[in-house]
N, C-alpha and C positions, 0 to 999 in steps of 0.2 A: 715270751709272748706266745699266746695260743694262735695256731694257724687257723685262718678263717676261710670259708668257702665264699668267694666273691659274689656268686649268684644268689646267695641266701640273704637277702636284705628285706627288712620291713621298716617302713617309715610311718611315724605317727606325729600328729600335731597336738601338743599337750599344753594345758594352762599351767601357770606358775604353781598352783596348789599341788598338782601332780608331780611337777619337777622337784619340788621341795621334798615330797615323800620319796621320790625315786633316789634322790641324792643320799638320803638317810639309809634307804634300803640297800644301796650298792656301795656304801661308804668304804667298806673294807676292801673293795676291788678297785677303788679309784686309782687312776694313773695320771701322770703329768699330761696336761692338755697338749695335744699334738698341733694345735693351731690357735692363733689369737681369736678366731671366729668361733671357737668351741668353749662352752661354759663348763662342761662336765664330761669326763671320759672315764669309763670303767671297762675292765677286761675280766671276764669270768671264765668258767669252763665252757668252751666252744661258743662263746658269744662276746661281742663287744658292743657297748652302748655309748653313743655319742649324742650329747645335747648341744645344739647350736645356739649361739648367743642371740642372733637376730630374731626379732619377733614379727609375726604376721597375724593380724586379727587377734592380738592378745595372747597368742600361743607361740611356742618354740618347737622347731623340728627336732625330733628324736629318731635316730637311726639305729636299728638293731641289726648286727651283722654276724653271721656264723651259723653253724649247724642248729643251734637252739634259738635262732632269731624269732621264729614263729611262737615258740613256747614262751619266751620271756616277754615278747610284745603283748601276748594275750593277757598278761597280768595287768597291763596298763590301758588296754583299749577302752575300758569302761570310763576312763577319765576324759576321753576325747569328747569335745563339746559337740552337742547335737547340731544338726543343720537347723539354723534358726529361721522360723517363718512367723514373724511378729504379727502378720495379718490374720493368722489362723488361731483358733482358740487354744489356750493351754489347759492343763488339768485343774487349774484353780476353780474352786466352787463359786458359782454365782448365787447360791441360795442362802448365804449366811447373813445377808443384810448389813446394816451399818456396823462398823467394827473398828477397833484399834488394835494394832499389832506392833511388836517390838523385836528388834534383832540387833546383832552387834558384828563388828568387823575389826580385825587387827589383833585378836587375842592369840593367834598362832604365829604372828610375825615378830621377829626380833627387833626389826626397825619399824618405826612409825607409831602412831598413837593408837589407843583403843577408842572406838567410836560406837556409840549406841544411838539408835534412832527409834522413836515411836511414831507411828503414822496413823492418821484417821482416814478411813476410806468409807464414804457414804455409799449407800446402795446404788445411787445413780451413776457412780463412777466405776462400779464393778465391771460392766461390759467394756468400758474403755481400757481398763487394766488388762483385761483378757485379750482385747484386740491388739494392744501394744506388745503382748507377749511377756508381761511382767511375771517373773518366776524367781526361784532361788538365784541370787546374784552369782553364785559359784558356777552355775550352768550357762552363764552368759559371757561373751567375750568382753574385754575391756572397752573395745570400740562401741559395743552395744550399750554398755553401762554409761559411757560418756554421753550417749544420746538420750537414754532414758532418765538419767539422774537429774539434769536441769528441769526436764518437763515435770517429773514427779515432785521436785522441790517446789516448783511454782504452783502446781495443781493441788497438792494435798496439804492439809494442816498437819504439822508435825513438830516434834521436839528433837533437836539434834544436840547431843552431848559429846564433847571431844575431850578425852583425857590425854594430854600430851605427855611426852616421855619424862620430863623432869618431875611433873606431878605424880605420874605413875610410880616412879622410883621412890618418891617421897612416901607415898602411902604404903608401898610394899615394905619399906624400912620400918614402918610403924606396926607391922604385923598383919597387914591385909594379904589375901591371896587373890589369884585371878578370878575365882568364882565369887568371892565376896565383893570384889570390885564390880564385876558384871551385875550382880544382884542389885547393888546400890544405884548403879547407873540406870539399869532397866526400871527400877522402882521410880526414880525421879522423872525419867522421861515419860513413863506411863501416867504418873500423877499430873504432869504438866498438860498432857493432851486430854486426859479424862476429865479434868476440871472444866474444860471447854465443851465437852461432849458427854454429859452425865447420862447414866443408864445405858451406856453403849457396851456391847460385848468386847471383852479384852482377851487377846491371844498373845502367846509368847512361844518362841522357839525354845523348847526345854533344854537347858544345859545342866540342870540339877533337879533332883526330885523335889516336889513342892515343899515338903517338910524341911528339907535342907535349905532350899531357897529362902524360905521365910525366916529360918534361923539366922541367916546372914543379916537380916534386917532388924534384928533386935536392937533396940536403942535408937532407931530412926524415929523422928517426930511424926512422920506420916508413912503409912504403908498402903500400897495399892492392893486391894483385895479383889477376890472374885476372878482371878486370872485363869484362863483355860490354857493349860500347858500341853504341848505336843512336840515330840521329837520330829525333826524335819518339817517344822511348822511352815517354812518358806514354800513348801510344795503343797500345803494344805489350805493356807489362809492368805487371801490377797493382801491384807494389811501387813502381814509379816513379810511377804515377798516384796512389797513396796518399800518397807523399812529397810530390808536387806539391800535393795538396789540403791537407795539413797545413801546408806552407810558406806557401801562399796564405792560409790562415786566420790564421796567426800574423802574417803581414805586414799583413793588414787590421786586426788588433787593435792592432798597433804604430802604424799610421797613425792609428787612432782615438785612441790615447793621446796622440800628438803633437797632434792636433786639439784635444783637451780642454785640454792644457797651455797652448796658445797661443790658444785660442778662435778657431781658424781651421780650415777644412776643406782639408786639403792635397790638391792634385790629383795624379793618377798620371801616369806617362809622363815625357816630356821635350820636349813640344811648346810652341808659343807661349803657351798658357794657363798653363803652368808658369812661363814667363818673367814674365808679368804678375803672377802670384801672388808670385813671388820678389821683385819690386820692391816690392810692398805689404808683404811680410814685413820686408824690410830697413828700410823707412821706420818700421815699428812697433818692431822689435826690434834692428836693427843687423846689421852684417856678421858679427861674432863669433858671434852667436846663429844666424845662417844656417849657419855651419860645423858646428853641432851637429845639424842636421836634414837636411843636403844633402850630395851627393857633389860636392866642389868641383872635381874634374877634368873634369866634364861641360862641354860647350860652352855650356850655359845660363849659366854664371857670367859669361861675357863680355857677355851681353846683359842680365843682371840688375844688375851693378855699374856705377856711373858710370864712363865712360871718362875717363882722365886726359889 
């Protein structure tokens, strides 16, 4: 055990996305949890990192302790959620006019479905979205998403597609990959909405180069054309941001439903805590049941299932 200087402590409040990345980053330094209230504990050179289990405002407390606490914590400060001021304008543009945007959630999570949403935002609703603070769902707390989600679902015309885990595993077994799955779901959602709002600008958060994206759609009966692709589209286009928030809200609801069904709180992401949870799940419910709630092509499966 590395000796720590007690006075050198830094505490951050981080969302699950950052926690998942952190667990992978410090995986080789992970130690046995010192407390039932701790979800992850790692000890490196002159620093210890403790991730607490209890959530507040959708985030978990992470304590860095030791001589290098300031240095290590600086790596993760950028993931700290900004102070939310929904009544103030966000950076989303108001000058784009009527638009349709699509985004997805769940593609980096071992547990839970893949969800794609396409949303139509008329010009008249752009100021409202800005007033509500609609932006990239990853920048908003779970509590804020739970407030925004129902309002956006009711307010905006949209197409919501949910690919549950059994169906996801089925199409993966047939040769699909995550990007081809996303492309087909985005295409269908955009077609659904654009059919009701013809000649409307269409935006998408880019996850693949346009040429590659359309290659995944070869063989589809209908293909949505004229899409404007942009990386980090949730921070540029209100319709993509709205789709992101709706998708995130539905994903959280689905994870809650799974939790109630199995009386367990499913972790997000695909880090070491997911592997530990997966092993506990298999002991209680078996491998066949795991295939109903997880994406079996993820590398986590090799760490969860007993090696033959």
